[in-house]
KEDOLUM-768353 format. One record per residue (C-alpha): residue in one letter; residue number from 1; y, x, z. Coordinates in steps of 0.5 Angstrom, whole numbers, plus 500, padded with zeros to 3 digits. Layout:
// KEDOLUM-768353
  aa    i    v    u    w
   A  NUM    Y    X    Z
...
//
This chain:
// KEDOLUM-768353
  aa    i    v    u    w
   X    1  535  215  099
   X    2  530  210  101
   X    3  525  209  095
   X    4  525  201  092
   X    5  522  196  095
   X    6  516  194  092
   X    7  512  189  097
   X    8  507  186  093
   X    9  503  192  089
   X   10  502  187  082
   X   11  497  189  077
   X   12  500  195  073
   X   13  498  197  066
   X   14  501  202  061
   X   15  502  199  054
   X   16  499  204  048
   X   17  504  204  043
   X   18  500  204  036
   X   19  506  202  032
   X   20  510  207  030
   X   21  515  203  027
   X   22  521  204  033
   X   23  519  211  035
   X   24  525  215  034
   X   25  521  222  032
   X   26  517  224  027
   X   27  513  230  025
   X   28  511  231  018
   X   29  512  236  012
   X   30  514  241  017
   X   31  520  238  020
   X   32  521  234  027
   X   33  526  229  025
   X   34  529  224  030
   X   35  532  217  028
   X   36  531  220  021
   X   37  535  226  022
   X   38  531  233  021
   X   39  532  237  027
   X   40  527  242  027
   X   41  525  246  021
   X   42  519  250  019
   X   43  515  247  024
   X   44  508  251  024
   X   45  502  246  022
   X   46  498  247  028
   X   47  504  243  032
   X   48  502  237  034
   X   49  507  230  036
   X   50  504  225  040
   X   51  507  219  044
   X   52  510  219  051
   X   53  504  214  054
   X   54  498  216  049
   X   55  495  221  054
   X   56  496  218  060
   X   57  489  216  063
   X   58  491  211  069
   X   59  496  208  072
   X   60  500  213  076
   X   61  503  211  083
   X   62  510  210  081
   X   63  514  204  083
   X   64  513  198  079
   X   65  521  198  077
   X   66  520  206  075
   X   67  514  205  071
   X   68  518  199  067
   X   69  524  203  065
   X   70  520  209  063
   X   71  515  204  059
   X   72  522  201  056
   X   73  524  208  053
   X   74  518  211  051
   X   75  519  210  044
   X   76  525  215  045
   X   77  521  221  046
   X   78  514  224  046
   X   79  510  230  047
   X   80  509  237  043
   X   81  503  241  043
   X   82  499  246  039
   X   83  492  249  037
   X   84  490  256  036
   X   85  483  259  034
   X   86  482  264  040
   X   87  483  261  047
   X   88  487  266  051
   X   89  491  266  058
   X   90  497  266  055
   X   91  499  263  048
   X   92  505  263  044
   X   93  507  258  039
   X   94  513  257  034
   X   95  515  250  035
   X   96  520  250  029
   X   97  527  253  028
   X   98  534  251  029
   X   99  541  254  027
   X  100  548  253  027
   X  101  547  247  033
   X  102  550  247  039
   X  103  545  248  045
   X  104  546  247  053
   X  105  540  251  056
   X  106  537  253  063
   X  107  533  260  064
   X  108  531  263  070
   X  109  535  270  070
   X  110  531  272  076
   X  111  524  270  079
   X  112  527  265  083
   X  113  534  263  080
   X  114  536  260  074
   X  115  543  259  070
   X  116  546  256  064
   X  117  546  259  057
   X  118  549  256  051
   X  119  548  258  044
   X  120  548  256  036
   X  121  540  258  034
   X  122  533  258  038
   X  123  535  266  037
   X  124  540  265  041
   X  125  536  262  047
   X  126  534  267  053
   X  127  527  268  056
   X  128  524  263  061
   X  129  528  257  059
   X  130  527  251  063
   X  131  530  247  058
   X  132  534  246  052
   X  133  539  240  050
   X  134  542  239  043
   X  135  548  236  041
   X  136  546  232  035
   X  137  553  229  033
   X  138  550  227  026
   X  139  547  221  030
   X  140  551  221  036
   X  141  545  223  040
   X  142  542  229  044
   X  143  535  231  044
   X  144  533  235  050
   X  145  526  240  049
   X  146  523  241  056
   X  147  517  245  057
   X  148  512  242  062
   X  149  505  243  065
   X  150  499  242  061
   X  151  492  242  065
   X  152  492  249  068
   X  153  498  252  064
   X  154  505  252  065
   X  155  510  254  060
   X  156  517  256  058
   X  157  521  257  052
   X  158  523  264  049
   X  159  528  266  043
   X  160  524  267  037
   X  161  526  271  030
   X  162  530  267  025
   X  163  532  262  029
   X  164  526  259  032
   X  165  524  256  039
   X  166  518  259  041
   X  167  514  256  047
   X  168  510  260  051
   X  169  504  257  055
   X  170  501  261  061
   X  171  495  260  066
   X  172  497  266  070
   X  173  490  268  071
   X  174  485  272  065
   X  175  479  268  068
   X  176  483  261  066
   X  177  484  260  058
   X  178  485  255  053
   X  179  487  255  045
   X  180  489  248  045
   X  181  495  243  048
   X  182  496  236  047
   X  183  502  235  051
   X  184  506  242  053
   X  185  513  240  051
   X  186  517  234  052
   X  187  522  231  047
   X  188  527  226  049
   X  189  533  223  045
   X  190  539  219  047
   X  191  546  218  046
   X  192  548  220  053
   X  193  547  227  056
   X  194  546  224  063
   X  195  542  219  061
   X  196  537  224  057
   X  197  537  227  064
   X  198  534  221  068
   X  199  530  218  062
   X  200  526  225  060
   X  201  524  227  068
   X  202  523  220  069
   X  203  518  220  064
   X  204  515  226  066
   X  205  514  224  073
   X  206  510  218  070
   X  207  506  223  065
   X  208  504  228  070
   X  209  504  224  077
   X  210  505  231  080
   X  211  512  230  083
   X  212  517  224  085
   X  213  524  223  083
   X  214  530  224  089
   X  215  531  216  088
   X  216  523  215  091
   X  217  524  220  097
   X  218  529  220  103
   X  219  533  226  103
   X  220  535  229  110
   X  221  539  227  115
   X  222  544  233  114
   X  223  546  232  107
   X  224  553  229  110
   X  225  554  233  115
   X  226  557  241  117
   X  227  552  246  119
   X  228  552  253  120
   X  229  547  259  117
   X  230  546  265  121
   X  231  544  269  115
   X  232  551  273  113
   X  233  553  273  120
   X  234  547  277  123
   X  235  542  278  118
   X  236  536  280  121
   X  237  539  282  128
   X  238  539  275  130
   X  239  538  273  137
   X  240  540  268  142
   X  241  546  270  145
   X  242  549  271  138
   X  243  547  264  136
   X  244  549  261  142
   X  245  556  264  141
   X  246  556  262  134
   X  247  556  255  135
   X  248  560  256  141
   X  249  565  259  137
   X  250  566  253  132
   X  251  566  248  138
   X  252  572  251  141
   X  253  575  251  134
   X  254  575  244  134
   X  255  569  243  128
   X  256  563  242  131
   X  257  557  243  128
   X  258  551  238  127
   X  259  546  243  124
   X  260  544  250  125
   X  261  539  254  121
   X  262  536  260  124
   X  263  536  264  118
   X  264  530  270  117
   X  265  530  275  123
   X  266  526  270  128
   X  267  519  271  126
   X  268  514  276  129
   X  269  513  280  123
   X  270  511  288  122
   X  271  508  293  118
   X  272  501  295  115
   X  273  500  301  119
   X  274  504  299  125
   X  275  501  296  132
   X  276  498  289  130
   X  277  501  286  136
   X  278  508  289  136
   X  279  514  286  132
   X  280  517  291  127
   X  281  524  294  130
   X  282  531  295  129
   X  283  531  292  122
   X  284  538  289  119
   X  285  538  288  112
   X  286  534  283  108
   X  287  531  289  104
   X  288  528  292  110
   X  289  523  287  112
   X  290  520  285  104
   X  291  514  288  105
   X  292  513  286  112
   X  293  508  281  114
   X  294  507  275  120
   X  295  503  278  125
   X  296  504  271  130
   X  297  506  265  127
   X  298  511  264  133
   X  299  517  266  135
   X  300  519  274  135
   X  301  520  278  142
   X  302  527  277  142
   X  303  527  270  142
   X  304  520  269  146
   X  305  523  272  152
   X  306  529  268  152
   X  307  530  265  159
   X  308  532  258  159
   X  309  538  257  163
   X  310  540  264  162
   X  311  547  262  157
   X  312  548  256  161
   X  313  550  259  168
   X  314  557  262  170
   X  315  555  269  168
   X  316  551  269  161
   X  317  549  275  158
   X  318  555  279  154
   X  319  556  279  147
   X  320  559  283  143
   X  321  561  279  136
   X  322  563  287  133
   X  323  556  289  134
   X  324  552  285  128
   X  325  558  288  124
   X  326  557  295  126
   X  327  550  294  125
   X  328  550  291  118
   X  329  555  297  115
   X  330  551  302  118
   X  331  545  299  115
   X  332  549  298  108
   X  333  551  305  108
   X  334  543  308  110
   X  335  542  303  104
   X  336  546  307  100
   X  337  544  313  101
   X  338  537  311  100
   X  339  539  309  093
   X  340  542  316  091
   X  341  536  319  093
   X  342  532  315  089
   X  343  537  315  083
   X  344  537  324  084
   X  345  529  323  083
   X  346  530  319  077
   X  347  534  324  074
   X  348  529  330  075
   X  349  532  332  081
   X  350  527  337  085
   X  351  531  339  092
   X  352  532  333  096
   X  353  533  336  102
   X  354  540  334  102
   X  355  539  327  101
   X  356  533  326  106
   X  357  537  330  112
   X  358  543  324  111
   X  359  538  319  111
   X  360  535  322  117
   X  361  541  322  120
   X  362  544  315  118
   X  363  537  313  121
   X  364  538  316  128
   X  365  545  314  128
   X  366  542  307  127
   X  367  537  307  133
   X  368  542  309  137
   X  369  547  303  136
   X  370  541  298  138
   X  371  539  302  143
   X  372  546  301  146
   X  373  544  294  146
   X  374  537  293  150
   X  375  540  288  155
   X  376  536  282  153
   X  377  538  274  155
   X  378  532  274  159
   X  379  535  278  165
   X  380  541  273  164
   X  381  542  269  172
   X  382  541  262  171
   X  383  546  260  176
   X  384  545  253  178
   X  385  542  251  172
   X  386  536  246  173
   X  387  532  249  168
   X  388  525  252  171
   X  389  526  259  172
   X  390  518  260  168
   X  391  521  257  162
   X  392  521  262  156
   X  393  522  262  149
   X  394  525  258  143
   X  395  523  252  147
   X  396  528  253  152
   X  397  533  256  148
   X  398  533  250  143
   X  399  533  246  150
   X  400  539  250  152
   X  401  543  249  145
   X  402  542  241  145
   X  403  544  241  153
   X  404  550  245  152
   X  405  552  242  145
   X  406  551  235  144
   X  407  552  234  137
   X  408  547  238  134
   X  409  543  234  131
   X  410  538  239  128
   X  411  535  246  128
   X  412  532  249  123
   X  413  528  256  122
   X  414  527  260  115
   X  415  520  262  113
   X  416  518  265  107
   X  417  513  260  102
   X  418  507  265  104
   X  419  510  266  112
   X  420  513  272  111
   X  421  516  276  105
   X  422  510  280  105
   X  423  505  274  107
   X  424  501  274  113
   X  425  497  280  116
   X  426  490  280  115
   X  427  487  279  122
   X  428  493  278  125
   X  429  492  270  127
   X  430  486  265  126
   X  431  488  265  118
   X  432  484  268  113
   X  433  489  272  109
   X  434  488  278  104
   X  435  493  282  101
   X  436  493  281  094
   X  437  497  286  089
   X  438  502  283  085
   X  439  502  282  077
   X  440  508  279  074
   X  441  508  275  068
   X  442  511  278  061
   X  443  516  272  061
   X  444  519  276  067
   X  445  521  282  063
   X  446  527  279  060
   X  447  530  277  067
   X  448  534  281  071
   X  449  532  287  075
   X  450  531  285  083
   X  451  530  289  089
   X  452  526  283  092
   X  453  521  283  086
   X  454  520  291  087
   X  455  519  291  094
   X  456  514  285  094
   X  457  510  289  088
   X  458  510  295  093
   X  459  507  291  098
   X  460  503  285  095
   X  461  502  279  099
   X  462  498  277  105
   X  463  496  271  102
   X  464  493  266  106
   X  465  487  263  102
   X  466  489  256  099
   X  467  483  252  102
   X  468  487  254  108
   X  469  494  252  106
   X  470  494  246  110
   X  471  492  249  116
   X  472  497  255  115
   X  473  503  250  115
   X  474  501  245  120
   X  475  499  251  125
   X  476  506  254  124
   X  477  510  247  124
   X  478  507  243  129
   X  479  508  249  133
   X  480  515  250  131
   X  481  516  242  132
   X  482  513  242  139
   X  483  519  247  141
   X  484  525  243  138
   X  485  525  245  131
   X  486  527  240  127
   X  487  526  243  120
   X  488  525  249  116
   X  489  528  253  110
   X  490  523  255  106
   X  491  524  261  101
   X  492  522  266  097
   X  493  517  260  093
   X  494  516  264  087
   X  495  511  269  089
   X  496  505  264  087
   X  497  505  266  081
   X  498  505  274  082
   X  499  498  273  086
   X  500  494  267  082
   X  501  489  271  078
   X  502  483  270  083
   X  503  486  263  085
   X  504  485  259  078
   X  505  491  260  076
   X  506  499  259  078
   X  507  498  251  077
   X  508  492  251  082
   X  509  494  256  087
   X  510  501  252  087
   X  511  498  245  087
   X  512  493  247  094
   X  513  500  251  097
   X  514  505  245  095
   X  515  499  240  098
   X  516  499  243  104
   X  517  507  244  105
   X  518  508  237  103
   X  519  503  234  108
   X  520  505  239  114
   X  521  512  236  112
   X  522  510  229  113
   X  523  507  230  119
   X  524  511  235  123
   X  525  518  234  120
   X  526  520  227  119
   X  527  518  227  112
   X  528  524  230  110
   X  529  526  236  114
   X  530  526  242  109
   X  531  531  245  105
   X  532  527  249  099
   X  533  530  256  096
   X  534  528  261  091
   X  535  525  255  088
   X  536  528  255  081
   X  537  522  254  076
   X  538  519  249  073
   X  539  512  250  077
   X  540  516  248  083
   X  541  519  242  081
   X  542  513  239  077
   X  543  508  241  083
   X  544  512  242  089
   X  545  517  235  090
   X  546  512  230  092
   X  547  515  230  099
   X  548  520  236  099
   X  549  527  232  097
   X  550  533  238  097
   X  551  533  245  094
   X  552  538  250  093
   X  553  541  250  086
   X  554  544  256  086
   X  555  543  263  087
   X  556  546  266  094
   X  557  552  266  096
   X  558  554  274  095
   X  559  561  276  098
   X  560  561  282  094
   X  561  557  285  089
   X  562  551  289  091
   X  563  552  293  085
   X  564  559  296  086
   X  565  563  292  082
   X  566  570  291  087
   X  567  572  285  082
   X  568  565  282  084
   X  569  568  279  090
   X  570  572  274  086
   X  571  568  273  080
   X  572  561  273  083
   X  573  564  266  086
   X  574  565  263  080
   X  575  558  265  077
   X  576  555  262  084
   X  577  559  254  082
   X  578  556  255  075
   X  579  549  256  077
   X  580  550  250  082
   X  581  553  245  077
   X  582  549  246  071
   X  583  543  247  075
   X  584  544  240  078
   X  585  543  236  072
   X  586  536  237  072
   X  587  535  239  079
   X  588  539  233  081
   X  589  534  228  078
   X  590  528  231  083
   X  591  531  234  090
   X  592  539  233  093
   X  593  542  239  091
   X  594  544  244  096
   X  595  550  248  094
   X  596  548  253  099
   X  597  553  256  105
   X  598  559  261  104
   X  599  564  264  109
   X  600  570  261  111
   X  601  574  268  112
   X  602  572  270  105
   X  603  577  272  100
   X  604  575  266  096
   X  605  573  261  101
   X  606  578  256  099
   X  607  575  257  092
   X  608  568  255  095
   X  609  571  250  099
   X  610  574  246  094
   X  611  567  246  090
   X  612  563  244  097
   X  613  568  238  098
   X  614  566  234  092
   X  615  559  237  091
   X  616  556  231  094
   X  617  551  235  099
   X  618  552  238  106
   X  619  557  243  108
   X  620  555  249  111
   X  621  557  257  113
   X  622  555  264  114
   X  623  561  266  118
   X  624  560  271  122
   X  625  561  270  130
   X  626  569  270  131
   X  627  570  270  123
   X  628  573  263  122
   X  629  578  260  118
   X  630  579  254  122
   X  631  585  251  118
   X  632  581  251  111
   X  633  574  248  116
   X  634  579  242  118
   X  635  580  240  110
   X  636  573  240  109
   X  637  569  237  116
   X  638  571  232  121
   X  639  572  233  128
   X  640  565  231  130
   X  641  562  235  125
   X  642  560  229  119
   X  643  564  230  112
   X  644  567  226  107
   X  645  561  227  102
   X  646  561  224  095
   X  647  556  218  093
   X  648  553  222  087
   X  649  551  229  086
   X  650  557  234  082
   X  651  556  235  074
   X  652  559  238  069
   X  653  564  234  065
   X  654  562  232  058
   X  655  566  237  055
   X  656  564  243  059
   X  657  557  242  057
   X  658  556  246  051
   X  659  562  251  053
   X  660  561  257  057
   X  661  566  257  063
   X  662  564  264  065
   X  663  567  269  060
   X  664  569  264  053
   X  665  576  265  055
   X  666  578  258  055
   X  667  574  253  058
   X  668  575  251  065
   X  669  569  248  069
   X  670  570  241  071
   X  671  566  237  075
   X  672  566  230  076
   X  673  563  225  082
   X  674  565  219  085
   X  675  567  216  092
   X  676  566  209  095
   X  677  573  207  092
   X  678  574  212  087
   X  679  572  217  082
   X  680  574  225  083
   X  681  574  231  078
   X  682  574  238  081
   X  683  577  244  076
   X  684  575  251  077
   X  685  577  257  073
   X  686  571  261  074
   X  687  572  265  068
   X  688  570  273  069
   X  689  563  275  069
   X  690  557  272  066
   X  691  549  274  063
   X  692  549  280  059
   X  693  542  279  055
   X  694  543  286  053
   X  695  544  289  060
   X  696  539  283  063
   X  697  544  282  069
   X  698  550  278  070
   X  699  556  283  070
   X  700  564  282  070
   X  701  568  281  065
   X  702  575  283  067
   X  703  578  281  060
   X  704  576  274  062
   X  705  579  274  069
   X  706  586  270  067
   X  707  590  264  067
   X  708  586  258  064
   X  709  589  252  061
   X  710  585  246  060
   X  711  585  238  060
   X  712  584  232  065
   X  713  582  225  063
   X  714  580  219  067
   X  715  574  218  062
   X  716  571  225  064
   X  717  568  221  070
   X  718  561  219  067
   X  719  563  211  072
   X  720  556  209  068
   X  721  552  214  072
   X  722  552  210  078
   X  723  551  202  079
   X  724  557  202  084
   X  725  562  205  081
   X  726  561  202  074
   X  727  566  197  075
   X  728  572  202  077
   X  729  571  205  070
   X  730  573  199  068
   X  731  580  199  071
   X  732  587  198  067
   X  733  590  203  071
   X  734  589  209  075
   X  735  593  213  080
   X  736  592  220  080
   X  737  593  225  086
   X  738  593  232  086
   X  739  590  235  092
   X  740  593  242  091
   X  741  600  240  087
   X  742  600  234  092
   X  743  603  230  085
   X  744  601  222  084
   X  745  601  220  077
   X  746  600  213  074
   X  747  595  213  068
   X  748  590  208  064
   X  749  584  210  060
   X  750  589  210  054
   X  751  594  215  056
   X  752  594  222  053
   X  753  590  227  057
   X  754  593  231  063
   X  755  594  238  061
   X  756  593  243  067
   X  757  594  251  067
   X  758  589  255  073
   X  759  590  262  076
   X  760  583  265  076
   X  761  579  264  083
   X  762  583  257  083
   X  763  582  250  083
   X  764  585  243  083
   X  765  582  237  086
   X  766  584  231  082
   X  767  582  224  085
   X  768  583  217  081
   X  769  583  211  084
   X  770  583  205  080
   X  771  589  200  081
   X  772  589  193  084
   X  773  594  188  082
   X  774  596  184  088
   X  775  601  177  087
   X  776  605  177  082
   X  777  607  184  081
   X  778  604  189  087
   X  779  600  194  085
   X  780  596  198  090
   X  781  591  204  090
   X  782  589  208  097
   X  783  588  214  096
   X  784  586  217  103
   X  785  587  223  107
   X  786  591  228  103
   X  787  589  234  109
   X  788  582  233  106
   X  789  580  236  100
   X  790  576  230  098
   X  791  581  225  100
   X  792  578  219  097
   X  793  572  220  101
   X  794  575  218  107
   X  795  576  211  105
   X  796  570  207  108
   X  797  572  200  107
   X  798  577  197  103
   X  799  579  189  102
   X  800  584  186  099
   X  801  586  179  101
   X  802  591  175  096
   X  803  594  168  098
   X  804  599  164  097
   X  805  602  165  104
   X  806  601  172  104
   X  807  597  179  101
   X  808  594  184  105
   X  809  590  190  104
   X  810  585  192  110
   X  811  582  199  109
   X  812  578  203  114
   X  813  579  210  114
   X  814  575  216  117
   X  815  579  222  120
   X  816  586  224  122
   X  817  592  226  119
   X  818  596  224  113
   X  819  594  217  110
   X  820  597  216  103
   X  821  596  210  098
   X  822  600  208  092
   X  823  605  202  092
   X  824  610  200  087
   X  825  613  196  093
   X  826  614  196  100
   X  827  610  192  105
   X  828  613  188  109
   X  829  609  190  116
   X  830  603  196  117
   X  831  598  195  122
   X  832  594  200  126
   X  833  588  198  130
   X  834  592  192  130
   X  835  598  194  132
   X  836  604  194  128
   X  837  606  202  127
   X  838  612  205  122
   X  839  610  208  115
   X  840  614  211  110
   X  841  615  208  103
   X  842  618  212  097
   X  843  621  210  091
   X  844  615  214  087
   X  845  610  210  090
   X  846  608  214  096
   X  847  606  210  102
   X  848  604  213  108
   X  849  603  214  115
   X  850  599  219  120
   X  851  593  217  123
   X  852  590  219  129
   X  853  583  222  131
   X  854  580  217  136
   X  855  574  220  138
   X  856  572  213  141
   X  857  572  209  135
   X  858  568  215  131
   X  859  574  217  128
   X  860  575  210  124
   X  861  583  208  124
   X  862  583  201  121
   X  863  590  201  117
   X  864  593  194  114
   X  865  599  193  110
   X  866  602  186  109
   X  867  606  185  103
//
């Protein structure tokens, strides 16, 4: 999204509001009231309220239109603060209490990941809550409370006793203390639960002036494309031949990736105590390298030794697609054996010889499997390829990829925010890094036990000193850009809060690192070539997103439950969708939501595919080499590797906001979005799992994994959330197409809601298209290609031409397959790319014809119906 045009830079000023007569909030007599209605009671006397603009000292760098918009809404919000007698680096205070009131919230269930939670009182909230939205039907409104950054302190909401909402402000350093905050939480009221998100985060953007909204930034070019990520295909065993064959598989299957992400496993890492100049060997699973550190800023040996042209010649090195799966399977077996030993230790077992013997045996077997794959692509014959014989490494590899696969626009690589999981090895590079012990915030004690956190605490972080953060990122990124890499996926972002004691606290340390990352992104990757991941905490969104415009909105795609629940292969997929849909409500104001990869041959692949089709972001897979369902993929992706992407980011419908679509035994997750010429609702049965506050983990609730019923109505789509869609929301009639059931229904806004029943891990996609009245009696609506999940997204252009002489509809459609429209009368003629063609019309209004994919026309067919 391009920033708004603001050519002149006219004088700016922020009006200070000294007249409180138009204010919606009031704090007095121990009550916080909104529009005269008491919202929070028993508000402590040390809590204060201030209008939005009272604390802004200088005009921010926001575009004038945004500044004016925020100023016009300023009476709808303000800041809560509190004051204590004694200063501290961590202060907790009640903001008041509420009971018997529906709320929706987002909380961190791990250091890196957030998800939704609902309840009815302040005591129902979870630790590390990032925001809470209260339903206030008494005034037909909603109120949001957002903990924010104040000075060097960040904040989060915690549950209190007897309905109290607690706020925790922490600096992350015992050397950084405070006793008073004027703006530690923002409150805002709106009659619309979607407007409130934009209004509130717009106000915070102006107030903090440390981040930018998505509307101010350009999103990466890959958002409307199909791609492949190497993670689940290889984990750490990724190497050039495997990547090559993986991309080639897709191309030969008729679906060409337009972007590639070479995930964890390409870097030069090793462990403390090992040879500082050699890469660690035989790593497979993610947990095995979480204590490893970067010892160079370029690619590891297996990529560094790639010989240019070796995969382009007539005799490329062989690749066994079974090998990565065998290595992963053996590594999982080893991991389980090590877990069994650790459990035995915890239970008091003293004789561990049997456990150690099994572990050593499995390690030896894994080493033997690696040794059988010693052939390097550097030995491959370059044949007749024109690549120079002395061309090696990542540069040669990316060049060969692009030589073979012409449509591969982007090649990204993975790295952790601090370099590798364990940071940068001291003394190994020109950078000044130091191993810092990790200290977790007390608030994280209420979150889920996480192997990654355990490992990071075990090894500490090799932290590049903050004053070198810019040099660190530019050194790494400028090299990557020079060898053909166009972007990075930056992961493990919230380790900074563990190591901030000596660096002015978590806010100041984050500012240094995010400034360096933003500058490097602008300099080396066209300003937008970055996917942020493991970043779902307010520190990142408030401090790290001036430049970053895309990020993950869900936890990882888990193909099975790592804790062993056999049903996790199913219920984890619904959990993933809930993460993504609800997180998009706030994250989507700041970054383009990325719903993450999945695998097309997974048991729930179709379930995932349905959600990705209408999520509004990119579609990418982590398929193993040779493990593809191309029939499924062709419902998501065009042959040229682009996708029929929706125009907005998908959000939960209004009737899902204060419900629990995971284990309340009654709610279907419904998400809405727009296409250029219609709206869409996806209904997904995600029931069967969820967060357990007592066990502090996400677990299965098998009693909820069952058939679920609900309803869908045209008003479930929030048409007014996009200016271009508002007119479609005013239509008198709509045609609904059910993608899975292949049904057509004619409805109006006054029609009864459509009743639906959906199996577990199943879905339906409803396309709503406004009906156009032509002539005296013709009703017409184009639905699109029904062989695509997002059929409405295939319609590129639509024009109606109505005169006394003739009535004509002209439609540009992208893709090949069955094109369907609704028409209550049969056309006289149909034209395809200027030539008259046959069509089929049925009494129920189904008007269809088959469209070819024409490569020369970019897959666009020009269809015209003459009535």
